[in-house]
C-alpha positions in Angstrom: 0.0 0.0 0.0 1.3 3.5 -0.8 1.5 5.4 2.4 4.1 7.9 1.2 1.7 10.8 1.3 -0.8 9.6 3.9 -1.7 12.1 6.7 -0.6 11.0 10.1 -2.4 12.4 13.2 0.5 12.2 15.6 -1.3 10.3 18.4 1.9 10.1 20.5 2.3 13.9 20.4 -1.4 14.4 21.3 -1.2 12.0 24.3 1.9 13.7 25.6 0.1 17.0 25.5 -2.9 15.6 27.3 -0.7 14.1 30.0 1.1 17.5 30.6 -2.3 19.3 30.9 -3.5 16.9 33.5 -0.3 17.0 35.5 -0.3 20.8 35.8 -4.0 21.4 36.1 -4.8 18.9 38.9 -7.6 16.5 39.0 -10.5 19.0 39.4 -9.6 22.4 38.0 -9.5 21.5 34.2 -10.6 18.7 31.9 -10.3 18.3 28.1 -13.5 17.2 26.4 -13.9 15.5 23.0 -14.1 18.9 21.2 -10.7 19.8 22.6 -9.2 16.6 21.4 -10.8 17.0 17.9 -9.3 20.5 17.7 -5.8 19.3 18.6 -6.0 16.5 16.0 -7.5 18.7 13.3 -4.7 21.2 13.7 -1.9 18.7 13.8 0.7 19.1 11.0 1.1 16.6 8.2 3.7 14.0 9.0 6.6 14.2 6.6 9.6 11.9 7.2 11.8 14.5 5.5 10.8 17.0 8.2 13.5 16.6 10.8 11.3 18.1 13.5 8.4 15.7 12.9 7.0 14.0 16.0 7.8 10.3 15.6 11.0 10.7 13.7 13.6 8.0 14.4 16.2 8.5 17.1 18.4 5.5 16.3 21.8 6.6 17.6 23.8 4.3 15.3 22.3 5.8 12.1 23.5 9.0 10.4 21.2 11.5 8.7 18.8 14.3 9.4 15.7 12.2 8.7 14.7 8.6 8.3 15.1 8.6 4.5 18.6 10.0 4.6 19.4 7.6 7.5 18.2 4.6 5.4 20.1 5.9 2.3 23.4 6.3 4.3 22.8 2.8 5.9 22.7 1.1 2.5 25.7 3.1 1.2 27.6 1.8 4.2 26.7 -1.7 3.2 28.4 -1.4 -0.2 25.6 -0.2 -2.5 26.3 2.8 -4.7 24.1 5.9 -5.0 21.8 4.4 -7.7 21.3 1.1 -5.9 20.7 2.7 -2.4 18.3 5.2 -3.9 16.4 2.3 -5.6 16.0 0.4 -2.3 15.1 3.4 -0.2 12.7 4.7 -2.9 10.8 1.4 -2.7 10.7 1.5 1.1 9.6 5.2 1.0 6.7 4.2 -1.2 5.7 1.5 1.3 6.0 3.4 4.5 7.9 6.8 4.2 10.5 4.9 6.3 8.2 5.2 9.4 9.1 2.0 11.4 5.8 1.9 13.3 3.3 2.7 10.5 0.4 0.3 9.9 -1.3 -0.3 6.6 -4.7 -0.1 8.4 -3.8 3.4 9.5 -2.1 4.9 12.5 1.0 3.7 14.3 1.9 1.0 16.8 5.2 -0.3 18.3 3.6 -3.7 18.2 3.5 -5.4 14.8 0.6 -7.6 15.9 -1.6 -4.6 16.1 -1.6 -4.4 12.3 -3.6 -7.7 12.2 -3.5 -9.2 8.7 -2.2 -6.0 7.1 1.2 -4.6 6.6 3.5 -3.0 9.3 6.9 -1.3 9.4 9.2 0.2 6.7 8.8 -2.8 4.4 5.1 -3.3 5.3 5.7 -6.9 6.3 2.3 -8.7 5.9 0.8 -9.8 8.2 2.6 -7.4 10.5 3.4 -9.8 13.2 5.5 -12.1 11.0 8.4 -9.7 11.2 8.9 -10.7 14.8 9.7 -14.3 13.7 11.8 -13.0 10.8 13.9 -10.9 13.3 14.5 -14.0 15.5 15.3 -16.2 12.5 17.8 -13.7 11.2 19.3 -13.2 14.6 18.8 -9.4 14.5 19.0 -7.6 17.8 17.3 -4.4 18.9 13.7 -3.3 19.4 11.5 -4.3 16.5 10.0 -0.8 16.3 13.4 0.9 15.8 14.4 2.0 12.3 17.9 0.5 12.7 16.5 -2.9 13.6 14.2 -2.9 10.6 17.0 -1.8 8.2 19.1 -4.7 9.5 16.3 -7.1 8.8 15.8 -5.8 5.2 19.6 -6.1 4.7 19.7 -9.7 5.9 16.7 -10.6 3.8 18.5 -9.1 0.8 21.6 -11.0 1.5 19.8 -14.3 2.1 16.3 -15.0 0.7 14.0 -12.1 0.0 10.3 -12.2 0.9 9.5 -13.2 -2.7 12.1 -16.0 -2.6 14.9 -14.4 -4.5 18.3 -15.7 -3.4 21.1 -13.2 -2.6 19.2 -10.2 -4.1 22.0 -7.9 -2.6 24.6 -9.4 -5.0 22.3 -9.1 -8.0 21.3 -5.5 -7.2 25.0 -4.6 -7.2 25.3 -5.5 -10.8 22.6 -2.9 -11.9 23.6 0.7 -12.5 20.5 2.0 -14.1 18.1 3.6 -11.6 14.8 2.7 -13.4 15.9 -0.9 -13.7 17.2 -1.1 -10.1 13.9 0.2 -8.7 11.9 -2.3 -10.8 14.3 -5.1 -9.8 13.8 -4.4 -6.1 10.1 -4.0 -6.4 9.6 -7.3 -8.2 12.1 -9.4 -6.3 11.7 -8.0 -2.7 8.4 -6.1 -2.3 6.3 -7.8 -4.9 3.8 -4.9 -4.8 2.4 -2.5 -7.4 4.6 0.1 -9.0 3.1 3.1 -7.1 5.4 6.1 -6.8 8.6 4.1 -6.4 10.3 5.5 -9.5 9.6 9.1 -8.5 10.6 8.5 -4.9 13.9 6.9 -5.9 14.7 9.7 -8.4 14.0 12.3 -5.7 16.3 10.5 -3.2 19.0 10.1 -5.9 18.9 13.8 -6.7 18.9 14.9 -3.1 21.5 12.5 -1.6 23.3 10.9 -4.5 23.8 14.0 -6.6 22.1 12.4 -9.6 20.5 14.2 -12.6 16.8 14.3 -13.1 15.3 11.4 -15.0 12.9 11.4 -17.9 12.0 7.7 -17.7 8.5 8.5 -16.6 7.6 10.8 -19.5 8.6 12.6 -22.7 11.8 14.5 -22.1 13.9 17.2 -23.6 16.8 16.4 -21.3 20.3 16.3 -22.6 21.8 14.1 -19.9 21.9 10.3 -20.0 20.2 8.1 -22.5 17.4 10.4 -23.3 16.4 13.0 -25.8 19.4 14.6 -27.7 21.6 12.1 -25.9 25.4 11.7 -26.1 26.1 8.2 -24.8 29.9 7.9 -24.5 29.7 4.1 -24.2 27.7 3.7 -27.4 29.4 2.0 -30.3 30.4 3.9 -33.5 30.4 0.6 -35.5 28.2 -2.4 -35.3 29.4 -5.7 -36.8 31.8 -3.7 -39.0 29.1 -1.2 -40.2 29.7 2.4 -39.4 26.9 4.2 -37.6 26.2 7.8 -38.4 23.4 10.3 -37.6 24.7 12.9 -40.0 21.9 14.4 -42.1 19.1 12.9 -40.1 16.4 15.1 -38.5 16.5 15.5 -34.7 14.0 12.7 -34.0 15.8 10.1 -36.0 19.1 11.2 -34.4 17.5 10.7 -31.0 16.1 7.3 -31.9 19.5 6.0 -33.2 21.4 7.4 -30.2 18.9 6.1 -27.6 19.0 2.7 -29.2 22.8 2.6 -29.2 22.8 3.8 -25.6 20.4 1.1 -24.5 22.5 -1.5 -26.3 25.6 -0.3 -24.6 23.8 -0.5 -21.2 23.0 -4.1 -21.8 26.4 -5.0 -23.2 28.0 -3.8 -19.9 26.0 -6.2 -17.7 27.9 -9.2 -16.4 27.0 -12.4 -18.3 25.9 -10.6 -21.5 24.8 -12.0 -23.9 22.3 -14.6 -22.7 22.7 -17.5 -22.6 26.4 -18.2 -22.4 28.6 -17.1 -25.3 29.9 -19.9 -27.4 32.7 -21.8 -25.6 31.7 -20.6 -22.1 30.6 -23.3 -19.8 28.6 -21.4 -17.2 27.5 -17.8 -16.9 24.5 -15.8 -15.7 22.8 -12.5 -16.7 20.6 -11.5 -13.8 20.0 -8.1 -15.5 18.0 -9.9 -18.2 15.5 -11.0 -15.5 14.3 -7.4 -14.9 16.2 -5.0 -17.2 13.3 -5.1 -19.6 10.7 -3.8 -17.1 11.4 -0.2 -17.7 10.5 -0.6 -21.3 7.3 -2.5 -20.5 6.1 -0.2 -17.8 6.8 -3.0 -15.3 4.7 -5.6 -17.1 6.1 -9.1 -17.4 5.4 -9.7 -21.1 7.2 -10.2 -24.4 8.6 -6.7 -25.0 10.0 -6.1 -28.5 7.2 -3.5 -29.2 7.6 -2.2 -25.6 11.3 -1.5 -26.3 10.5 0.4 -29.5 7.7 2.3 -27.7 10.1 3.4 -25.0 12.8 4.5 -27.5 10.3 6.7 -29.3 9.0 8.2 -26.0 12.6 9.0 -24.9 13.3 10.5 -28.3 10.6 13.1 -28.1 8.0 11.5 -30.4 6.0 9.1 -28.3 3.4 6.8 -29.7 -0.2 7.5 -28.8 -3.2 5.2 -28.4 -1.6 2.5 -26.3 -3.7 0.2 -24.1 -4.2 3.1 -21.6 -4.1 5.8 -24.3 -0.5 6.5 -23.6 3.0 5.9 -25.2 3.2 2.1 -24.7 2.0 0.0 -27.6 2.7 -3.7 -26.7 1.5 -5.2 -30.0 3.5 -5.2 -33.2 0.4 -5.0 -35.3 -0.8 -1.9 -33.5 2.5 -0.1 -34.3 1.9 -0.9 -38.0 -1.7 0.3 -37.6 -0.4 3.6 -36.1 1.9 4.1 -39.1 -1.1 3.5 -41.5 -3.2 6.1 -39.6 -3.2 9.6 -41.1 -2.2 12.4 -38.7 -0.5 10.0 -36.3 3.0 11.5 -36.8 4.2 8.2 -38.3 4.1 6.8 -41.9 3.8 3.2 -43.0 5.9 1.9 -45.9 5.0 -1.6 -47.2 7.5 -4.1 -48.8 6.0 -3.3 -52.2 6.5 0.4 -52.0 10.1 0.5 -53.0 11.0 2.5 -49.9 14.6 2.7 -48.8 14.7 2.7 -45.0 16.6 5.4 -43.1 18.2 5.1 -39.7 15.6 5.5 -37.0 12.9 3.7 -38.9 10.9 1.0 -37.1 11.1 -2.4 -38.9 8.1 -4.6 -38.7 9.1 -8.3 -39.1 5.7 -9.8 -39.7 3.1 -9.8 -36.8 5.4 -11.0 -34.1 8.6 -8.9 -34.0 9.8 -5.3 -34.4 13.1 -3.4 -34.0 14.9 -0.3 -35.1 16.9 0.1 -38.4 20.3 1.6 -37.4 22.7 1.4 -40.4 23.6 -0.5 -43.5 26.7 -0.9 -45.7 27.7 -3.3 -48.5 24.7 -5.5 -48.2 24.8 -5.7 -44.4 21.8 -4.2 -42.5 21.9 -3.6 -38.8 18.9 -3.4 -36.4 18.7 -2.9 -32.6 15.8 -4.4 -30.8 14.6 -5.7 -27.4 13.3 -9.2 -26.6 15.9 -10.7 -28.9 18.2 -13.5 -28.2 17.6 -17.1 -27.1 15.0 -16.7 -24.4 13.3 -18.1 -22.4 11.0 -15.1 -22.8 10.7 -12.5 -21.5 13.3 -12.7 -18.7 16.0 -14.5 -20.7 15.9 -12.2 -23.7 18.1 -9.1 -24.2 18.6 -5.9 -26.1 20.9 -6.8 -29.0 21.7 -6.3 -32.7 20.2 -8.2 -35.6 22.1 -8.5 -38.8 20.5 -9.1 -42.2 21.8 -9.0 -45.8 18.7 -7.2 -47.1 16.4 -4.3 -46.2 13.4 -6.6 -46.5 13.8 -10.4 -46.1 11.2 -11.1 -43.3 10.5 -7.3 -43.0 7.0 -6.6 -44.1 7.3 -2.8 -43.8 8.8 0.1 -42.0 7.1 2.8 -39.8 8.8 6.1 -40.1 8.7 9.0 -37.6 7.6 12.0 -39.5 
């Protein structure tokens, strides 16, 4: 449950105030009736874990930071995560609980996890709340269960051992991910198992505030010039693919962005341990944990075959998003619907069939029949290069990758191209 922006009524502060009034007023001279209590509650401030003066803020002496979110971020940095990875973890926890160690999913706060009943409790919203007591004992974590430091230690040991969703050594796998969007999705799927919520936005805010990171455009159309986004300059991107030179000279801005974004995503995947998937020829054993979750940013966190998702994401990042997806937005998960958009007048895209005699340009979307799509990047001497997602040997979707496809013709199994226009 997303409790990040829930209003808390500060019951502990109210009770302290009532106690002080009774002490100084005596037993007969003054009494607070229900109207007084309601007035106190109604005028209580919103609880914000970033507010260092908020009643209920953690006082764990062994954590450093001015608020619970910064304390949690610093804690995971101290455990060997980098700024991106720590922001991803804390962003997820912030979406669950605002890092309030006594918050209950049913509302309110309690030091006793059992008070949450069958619902969630604590920074990770362990459900039912009382089960965290057994987890603490099993993991041999000392300290009061309602302390932030205790709960952070429990989360850490679950990451190092077996996560609540059954993922083994999630900590090690997370350390291989250096893309914030992917890291957030990876932790969500393999630790929390909850809905997406505001996790990406929370993690991005934490990364900017404590990790010194740039703003992200992964959640919408962007005009940013930093990272693998619109008007990008990805220093790790290849200038040749399979011996074919890649150039954006003479292309309009959208096509330049499409090519550069595709190259940048390819470079991101190629830098992951174990790439490609499965093992390269002659290698006996390898792994590519990134392939299990790296595609989720393209698919808007949906576990599905994602070649059309990848193309949709690239167009969104390049400043000319698709329209008319399942929810009316940028994501079109069906190859046939991308072709239909190209055939639609006024869509901003143009369809070129195999019989049209069209010569594709870098940045065009290749439609390989009804089941696959990718992006035309370059050609030379009878060699044609595409970059696409959900390619490779599977199993799909989690075993597939972003990779190049090489052909000896513009057409072959290509039934047409969709051009941004």
